[in-house]
Structures are given as structure tokens and as C-alpha cells.
C-alpha positions in Angstrom: 12.4 25.1 1.4 9.7 23.9 -0.9 9.2 20.8 1.2 8.7 22.9 4.3 6.2 25.1 2.5 4.2 22.1 1.4 4.3 20.7 4.9 3.0 24.0 6.4 0.0 24.1 4.0 -3.1 22.7 5.5 -4.5 19.4 4.4 -7.8 20.9 3.4 -6.1 23.3 1.0 -4.3 20.4 -0.7 -7.6 18.6 -1.1 -9.3 21.6 -2.6 -6.4 22.1 -4.9 -6.5 18.5 -6.0 -10.2 18.7 -6.7 -9.8 21.9 -8.8 -6.9 20.3 -10.7 -9.0 17.2 -11.4 -11.9 19.3 -12.7 -9.6 21.2 -14.9 -8.0 18.0 -16.3 -11.5 16.6 -17.1 -12.4 19.9 -18.8 -9.3 19.9 -20.9 -9.8 16.3 -22.0 -13.4 17.1 -22.9 -12.3 20.0 -25.1 -9.6 17.9 -26.8 -12.0 15.1 -27.5 -14.6 17.6 -28.8 -12.0 19.1 -31.1 -10.9 15.8 -32.5 -14.5 14.6 -33.2 -15.7 17.8 -34.7 -15.6 19.2 -38.2 -14.6 22.9 -38.5 -15.4 25.5 -41.2 -11.6 25.9 -41.8 -9.7 22.6 -41.8 -6.7 24.2 -40.1 -8.8 25.3 -37.1 -8.6 21.8 -35.6 -4.9 21.9 -35.3 -4.9 25.6 -34.1 -7.4 24.8 -31.3 -5.3 21.8 -30.2 -2.2 23.9 -30.0 -4.0 26.7 -28.2 -5.4 24.3 -25.6 -2.1 22.5 -25.0 0.1 25.6 -24.8 -2.2 28.2 -23.2 -3.8 25.7 -20.9 -6.4 27.3 -18.7 -7.0 30.3 -20.9 -7.0 28.2 -24.0 -9.6 25.8 -22.6 -11.9 28.6 -21.5 -11.5 30.5 -24.8 -12.4 27.3 -26.7 -15.6 26.8 -24.6 -16.6 30.4 -25.3 -15.5 31.0 -28.8 -14.5 27.7 -30.3 -18.0 26.2 -30.6 -18.9 28.9 -33.2 -16.0 27.9 -35.5 -17.5 24.4 -36.1 -19.6 23.3 -39.0 -23.3 23.0 -38.3 -24.5 19.5 -38.8 -28.1 18.4 -38.3 
């Protein structure tokens, strides 16, 4: 049943879905690398952000981009 569903989906839909998935993967890798390289005000925040991004995937990544930058130490 799933195979027949996939066969009935148009090729353009699969290409668009692949592009969106690739963009999301790059965004998630960017957030994880940024977390690993950064210093946070609270030492436990690094682990907390990694867990949030890995378990609450799309929402966690977006929340980090919006809120997570403010939890870092300011270095000049």
C-alpha cells in the first residue's frame, strides 16, 4: 500500500520534498555545530540545546535560531 502511494506521487513533489529535507538537514547541522563551538552563560545549556535539537527536530532547530542565540556569552 505504501509503495503504491509513493508510485502515485508525482516526481516533482518528490523533488521538492527532497530539497526541503536537504535544507532542513543543513540547518540542523549548522545549529549543532554552532552549539558545539559556542560558550553559553550556563554550562548546562549546551547539552540542553543539543537534546532539544535532536529530539524536537524541526521545532527545536527553529527555537534555537530564535531564542538560543541570546543564551550565549558575548565575546568580542
